[in-house]
N, C-alpha and C positions, 0 to 999 in steps of 0.2 A: 278443559274437560277431557279432551282426547288423550293428553299426556297422562292424566290421572287414571283413566281407564286402562291404558297400556301398563302403567305401573301396577295397578291392581291385578291385572292378568298375570304379570311376571311374578308378583308376590304370591298369589294363590297357587301358581304352578310349582313353587318351591317350598310350600309350607311344611311338608314333612321332612325336608332335607336341611333345615336350618334352625338356629336358636332365635333368629331375628333378622332384621334388615337395617341397613344403614342407608338412608336417603340423604344424599349430599345436596345442600343448598335449597332445600324445600321443607317446609313452606317459607315463603319470603314475606308474606303479608297475612294478617289475621284472617281474612276471608279464605285464603288458601288452606289455612289450618282447619277452619270450620268445614270446608268442602272435603278435605282429606278425611276428617273424622266421620263425616256423614256417609262417605262412599267406601271407606276402607276400615276405619276404626281409630280409636284413640292410641296414640303412641305411648309406649311404656316409659320411654326416656327421650328427652330432647337435649341435645348438646348445643351449647352456645360457645363459640370460640371467642373469647373476650380479649381484646387488645385495644390499644390506643388508636386514635385517628391518625397519629403520625406513623405508627407501624403499618396500618392499613394503606396509607398513602404511599409509603416507600415500597411496599409489596406490589401495589397496583402499578406504580411507575416502572418497576422492573419488568413487568409483563411485556411491554411493548416499547423497547428502547429506541426504535427507529422514528417515532413520531416527534413532532416539535415539543420542546420542553414546556413552553408557556401554555400551549393548547392542552398538553397532557395534564399539567398541574391543575388547570381550571376544570377540566373534565373529571379528574380524580376527585377534587373537592366536591363537585356536584354529585358524583356517585356515592361518596361517603355520606353526605348529607341526606341523600335519598334513602340510603341504607338505614341510617338512624331513624328517620321519620317512619319507615315501614316496620322496623324491627322493635321499636319501643313497645307498641301495644302487643305485639306477638310475644315478646319476652315476658311482659306482665301477665299475659294470658296463661302461659305455661308455668310461670312462678306460682300463680294462684292455684294451679292444679298439682303443684309439687312434682312436676315431671321434668323441670328444667335443671340441668347441671351445667354450670359455667366452667369452662376449661381455660386456664391461662394460656393465651396464644402469643405471648410476647417473645418467646424463645425461638430457637431455630426450628426448621421444619421437623427435624428429628425429635427435638424436645417436645414439640406440640403433639406429634404422632404418638410418642410414648405416654404423654398425659391422657390422650384420648383412649389409648389402649387400657391404661390403668382404670380410667373411669368406667369403661364398658365392662372390664373384668370384675370390678367391684360390684357393679349393678347385677351381673349375671350370677354372682355367688349367693 
């Protein structure tokens, strides 16, 4: 609740200076989305970076190369499974409202960034 209030304050303070806001990594669960909408409002666009579990796993494993490989692999699998469990209802929710735009995130960081930019630019036109 506190983070959402801080986010709302920051957004309200910049309303006249922007075309919109990009909120990274939020919401992560359906209840977060519902709370966001009740306190701040409905998003106009929701981006979903779409990639395979293998791509997610390799990216997560690259984040912290100093930990033990077997521990990392197991933790990574758990994180990915947790992500899928939480995101499926969230993705369905935004698909039903036609606010969801999936972005192919299999490419390099630069490729994914360009795809995100293209998607946002298309939406703003």
